[in-house]
C-alpha positions in Angstrom: -0.1 -0.1 0.3 1.2 3.4 -1.0 1.8 6.3 2.1 2.6 9.5 1.1 2.3 12.2 3.9 -0.2 15.1 3.1 2.5 17.5 2.9 4.5 16.1 0.2 3.1 16.1 -3.2 6.0 15.4 -5.5 9.8 15.2 -4.9 11.8 14.8 -8.1 14.5 12.4 -7.3 17.8 12.1 -9.3 19.5 9.1 -8.0 22.7 10.1 -8.2 22.3 13.1 -6.0 21.7 10.7 -3.4 24.6 9.6 -0.6 25.0 5.9 0.7 22.8 6.7 3.7 20.6 8.6 1.9 19.2 5.6 -0.4 19.2 3.3 2.4 17.0 5.4 4.3 15.1 6.1 0.9 14.5 2.5 0.5 13.9 1.2 4.3 10.8 3.9 3.8 9.7 2.4 0.6 7.6 -1.0 -0.4 11.2 -3.0 -1.5 10.6 -6.4 0.0 12.2 -7.8 3.1 13.3 -10.5 1.0 16.9 -10.7 -0.9 15.7 -11.1 -4.5 17.5 -9.6 -7.5 15.8 -6.6 -8.6 16.2 -4.2 -11.8 18.0 -1.0 -11.4 15.0 0.3 -12.6 13.1 -1.0 -9.7 15.5 0.1 -7.1 15.5 3.4 -8.6 11.7 3.3 -8.4 11.9 2.6 -4.6 14.8 5.1 -3.8 12.3 7.8 -5.5 9.2 6.2 -3.7 10.9 6.6 -0.2 12.0 9.9 -0.5 8.3 10.9 -1.3 7.1 9.0 1.4 9.8 10.9 3.7 10.3 14.6 1.9 13.8 15.1 1.4 14.5 17.0 4.8 13.4 13.9 7.1 15.1 11.7 4.7 18.7 13.5 5.2 17.7 13.5 8.5 17.2 10.0 8.8 20.6 9.3 7.0 22.5 11.4 9.2 21.4 9.8 12.1 21.8 6.9 10.3 25.4 7.2 9.8 26.3 8.6 13.3 25.2 5.0 14.4 27.0 3.2 12.3 30.1 5.2 12.9 29.8 4.1 16.7 28.4 0.8 16.1 31.7 0.5 13.8 33.5 1.1 17.3 31.4 -0.7 19.7 30.5 2.7 21.3 26.8 2.2 21.0 24.9 4.0 23.9 22.0 2.1 25.2 19.4 5.9 24.3 21.2 6.2 20.7 20.7 2.1 20.1 16.9 2.4 21.3 16.2 5.4 18.7 17.8 3.4 16.3 15.7 0.4 16.8 12.7 3.2 17.0 13.7 4.6 13.2 14.7 1.2 11.6 13.0 -1.3 13.6 13.5 -4.3 11.0 17.3 -4.8 11.1 17.2 -7.5 8.1 15.3 -4.5 6.3 17.5 -2.4 7.0 20.9 -4.9 6.2 18.6 -5.6 2.8 18.3 -1.7 2.1 22.1 -1.0 2.6 22.6 -3.5 0.0 20.6 -2.4 -2.4 22.0 1.1 -1.8 25.4 -0.5 -2.5 24.7 -1.9 -5.5 22.5 1.6 -7.0 25.8 3.1 -6.0 27.8 0.7 -8.5 25.1 1.3 -11.2 23.7 4.8 -11.0 27.6 6.3 -9.6 27.2 9.5 -7.2 27.3 13.4 -8.2 30.3 15.1 -7.3 28.2 17.0 -4.4 26.6 13.5 -3.5 30.2 12.0 -3.1 31.1 15.2 -1.1 28.6 14.4 1.3 28.8 10.6 1.7 30.2 9.3 4.7 31.1 12.3 5.8 31.1 12.7 9.8 30.2 16.5 9.2 26.7 15.4 8.4 26.3 12.3 10.7 24.4 12.7 13.7 23.8 11.2 17.1 20.2 11.1 18.1 20.4 10.5 21.7 23.9 11.9 23.2 27.1 11.3 21.9 29.2 9.4 24.1 31.9 12.1 23.9 29.4 14.6 24.7 30.5 17.2 21.9 34.0 16.9 23.1 35.3 14.8 20.8 37.0 12.6 23.1 35.7 9.7 24.7 37.5 8.4 28.1 37.6 4.4 28.7 38.7 2.4 31.4 41.6 0.9 31.5 42.9 -2.5 32.0 43.9 -1.7 35.9 41.5 0.1 38.3 41.6 3.4 38.2 43.5 3.7 34.8 41.9 5.2 32.0 42.9 6.6 28.2 40.8 9.1 25.7 39.9 8.0 22.2 38.9 9.9 19.3 35.1 9.9 18.5 34.4 8.3 16.1 31.3 10.7 14.8 32.9 13.8 15.8 36.3 13.1 15.1 36.2 11.2 12.1 38.3 13.2 10.0 41.4 13.4 12.2 40.8 9.4 12.7 40.5 9.1 8.2 43.9 11.1 7.8 45.8 9.3 10.4 44.9 6.2 8.6 46.1 7.8 5.6 49.4 8.7 6.8 49.7 5.3 8.2 48.9 3.6 4.9 51.4 6.3 3.0 54.2 5.5 5.1 53.8 1.7 4.8 
């Protein structure tokens, strides 16, 4: 059943103008089936457009930014309970999210990305944490060490992602 909010009439979508997270959020909101199958490129494009239509561009981008923030924290095992709960409210079907993520990846391989989308794609500057980041906006997360009273600080994967990426690039260049 198609669902279109009353305040969203027509949204023109150029799939190549969307980032990976934006395509994932749109696909999750669409009528895309919950089973993995081989879908045509045209069908995936239509579902992406349908998801953007249902959510509207602003809501789709907000969900994409929060999904990216959650992914950055999750990859480092740093997702607070409150952030996880909000993520699960937004994306209650984990398998559907996985399928949407996979279809978004295929879409990028087939449709590519514009330069503007590529600049926004995966950039932590657009990532948001819904429910409070473990760094509390400081960019550093204090973690306990192996010994009592021992602690260390690590860079926040959301708020210091550019520095983390630069560090990894420098290490690879020196290797």
